[in-house]
N, C-alpha and C positions, 0 to 999 in steps of 0.2 A: 818732906816725908809723904808719900801720895797716901790718903787715906784708904784704908781695906775694909769691905764689908762682906760678912759671909751673907749670901742668898739662896734664894730656893725657886724652883722651876717646876711646874707640875706640866705633865704633858702625857702622851701614850709612848709604848716603848720604844717604837721607831724613832720617833722624833727625839725621844731622849738620848738615845744612844749616838744618833747624829750630832747632838748638841756637843754629848760627853767626848766620843771617840772623834770626830771629824773638826770639831770646834764650829759647827755650823749652826749660826744664830737661827731662830726659830720666830719670824717676823708676824705679826697678826694687823690686819686692818680693822681695829678696833676704834670705833667712834664714841662709845659710851665713856671710856675712861681717859688714857691719856694719848690716843690716837695711835698711828701706827709704830708699831716697836715690839720687841721683846719684854714680856711681864716677869717680873719677881717679885717674891714675898720676901719681906725683912726677918721673917721667923717661920720657925718649921710648923708651929700650930697654925697660922694661917694658911699654909701650903698645905696641910692636911685637909683643913675644911675646905679649899677649894678644889682639892682632888675628888672628897667624896660628894660634894655638890656636883662636880662633872659627872661621876658615876650615876649619881640619883638621877640626873637630867638625860643621860643616856642609857637606860636600862637595855639590856639585849643588843645593846650597839657597841658598848664599852665595857669590857670586862674587868679591865685595871687601867688603873692610871699611877704614872711613876713621879717620885720626885727627885730632882737632881738637885745637890748642892754645889755652890760656887762661891769663889771669891771675886768680888767686883771692885777692882781697883779704879777708885774715883778721880781721875787725873784731867778728868774733862769738867768745864762748868756744868753747874747742876740749875736744871730748871725746878726750883724747890717751892712746890703749890702747898707746902706747909707753913711757907711765910707769908705773912697776911700783905707785906710790901710789894712780894711779887706776883700775887693773885690781884692786887689793884692795878699794876704794870699789865699783866696779860689782859685784864678787863679795859684797859685805856688803851690797849692797842687794837683789840677787837673792836671798841667803838669807833677808832680812827679808821679801821679797814672797813666797815661798815659806813660810816659817812663818807669816806671817799669814794668806795664802789657804788654808794646807794644802795647797799645790802637791805631789802627789804625784811628777808628772813633771820632776825638777830638771835634767837631764841635755840639755841642749836647745843646738841652734848658738847661736853669739853673737849672729848677726842677729835670733834669735827672742827672744833674753833682751833685748838692746837695744830692740827693738820694744815688748814688754811692760813693759819700766822705764820708757821714756818716756812710755806712757800713764799709768802707776802714780804716777813721781814727775815732778810738772811741771817742776821746775827743770832737768831732763834737756832738755825742749824748748827751754830757750835756748840749747841746745851744737849749732847747725846744722852745723857742721864734725866729723867724726870723722876720726881718724888713727889708722892701724896698721900692723903689719907683716905682711907675706904670710908663708905658710908654704908654701916651696918646697922641703921636704924630698923630694918624690917626683921632682923635676927634677933629672935628672943632669947637673952643671954639666960635669964632664971629657968627656962624650962630644961 
């Protein structure tokens, strides 16, 4: 049985409509998080937080942000960056890549590292879904 997860995506009305109506994926070239791809939240609270953050960052540019709800069927291998063993593997692959190509700039955002490793190690292209924890250390939960 294929695992099924309810996920949420935040975006502008036109992009959400294309995603829902035309089933058109919305890809981003994000270097900070998980690299190129479409991003989903695993709960509605985080999706609302992200929508409000985007509105605050784009006052006068964005008037509203929509949240879509989708079923994610996990019939693909997952790059699970919540798993310590997988994190160690990604680090090892990155070090091997840097050593082999004499890469001097080893300190990169995880999204950049993943995009480079996906090109260099074809096995990673089989993993169409990546999972991670967000770092919200900057977010004051008590206020």
